[in-house]
C-alpha positions, 0 to 999 in steps of 0.5 A: 247603123248610119255610115258615120257612126259605122266609121266611127265604130271601126275606126275611119274616116269619111270626108264630107264630099263622100258622105255626100256622094254616099247619100246621093247615090248610095242611100237606098243600099245603106239598109245593107249594112244592119244584115252583117254586122259581124264584117266591118267596111262591109260595103265591099261584099253584099249578101244574097238576100240584099241582091235579090232585094235590089235587082231592079236598082241601079246594079250591074251584076257581072258573072265572072264564071266561064262561060258554059257555067253562065249558060247553064244558070245564073242570077237574073239579070247577070252578065257574063264577063271575061277577065281571064285573058287580061295579062297581069304584069306590073312593068312599066312598059305592061302596064299601059297594055293591062289598061287597055285590057281593062277598059275594053273589059269593062266597057261591055258592062256599060256602066255609066258611073251611077251603078253599083257593079257586083261580081260573083263567081262560083263560090267566095273565090277568086275571079270575082274579088280580083275581078273587084280589084281590077275595077278598083284600080281602073278607078271606079269606087262603086264595085262589090262582091257577092259573098258566096258567089253563085252557090250561095244564091242557089243555097238560098233557093233564089231564082236562076235564068238562062236568059243570055243578056247583054247590056249596051257597051260604054267607054271605060277609061281607066283612071289607074290607081297605083296606091294598091298595085305592087310591082315587082320592082316595089317588092323588090326595094321592101325586102328588108323593110320592117314596116312591110309584111309581104304576104304569100297565100299560095299553098304550103308546098308552093311556099317552099318550094316543093311544087315543081310548076312549069309555068314558073322559071323558079319554084320557091318564095319572096325572101322574108315573106310570111305564109298564109294560106287564102283559105285559111281565112274562109270559114266555108267555100261560101263564107269568110270567117267572122270578124273575131277569127279573121282578124287572129288568124291575120295577126298569128301570121304576122299580118298586123294593121300597123304594116304596109301588106303586100299580098301575092300568089302565083298570078294574083287571083287567089291574093285578091281574095285576101287582099278582099279580106284585109279590106273588110277589116280596114287595113289601110295600106294594102297592095295586091302584087298582082304579077306575084311569083310568076312575074317574080320567078322569071326575074333571075336577077331578083333573090328567092328562098325555098325550104331545104 
């Protein structure tokens, strides 16, 4: 199926410049769409069979697991990327620091602008989706996540390397995309909006305010938030639900494509996984509240809810 046919089939439009860039830079990867018809807009994901076939192409593979896990065995050609120290704070005063941290971290990947960057973690977890969200927020369009992560790679019996690879660093300029970021103030101004859904993807106890975390100033939820734990969008630790089940699960929770969706968790990790799921379905207006409950709870001037 061609890119244009795919866009018509799933109801989104591509401008001629985007199609041109795709044909020039990404045409060798177009065959991927034939392998996963069940997930629309699946340019956000690559399967292990596809990645194994394209290891020698213009791809940067970034392992977001721990350094110890990386050294014990990784996908051949992968470089280790540690984003754990990036502070996800959304105030106007904090964002410039986050931009500096992202520029520093992504410079270690040696991105020239001609590569796809494929992130993976141990499964279909939270680190790789958050790395993808960070890269997309930083203005780089050609980021992907390996569907199922290293677990799917091992399950397929594909080769594993212990060779340490470091790419020559290259300056990375952050061109922030504010359209996919929800700040604390942005969320606070939309608490009573009928066109917005605030989606809490934490555990049920966290949502109810029964989980007394020492890392948060308060326990509870953002007023009016609907609950759908992030794991409910997964078929298994290695895979998202198939499209029909994925859409039904979201619709049943009141998360519909006609609304703007603001996703949050504790510090934006689990929210990034759910953000990616919404992207796969083609939701047009989705923002990741990366500051999440940790940031909201610290603002004692802001309201909260919890179960009695």
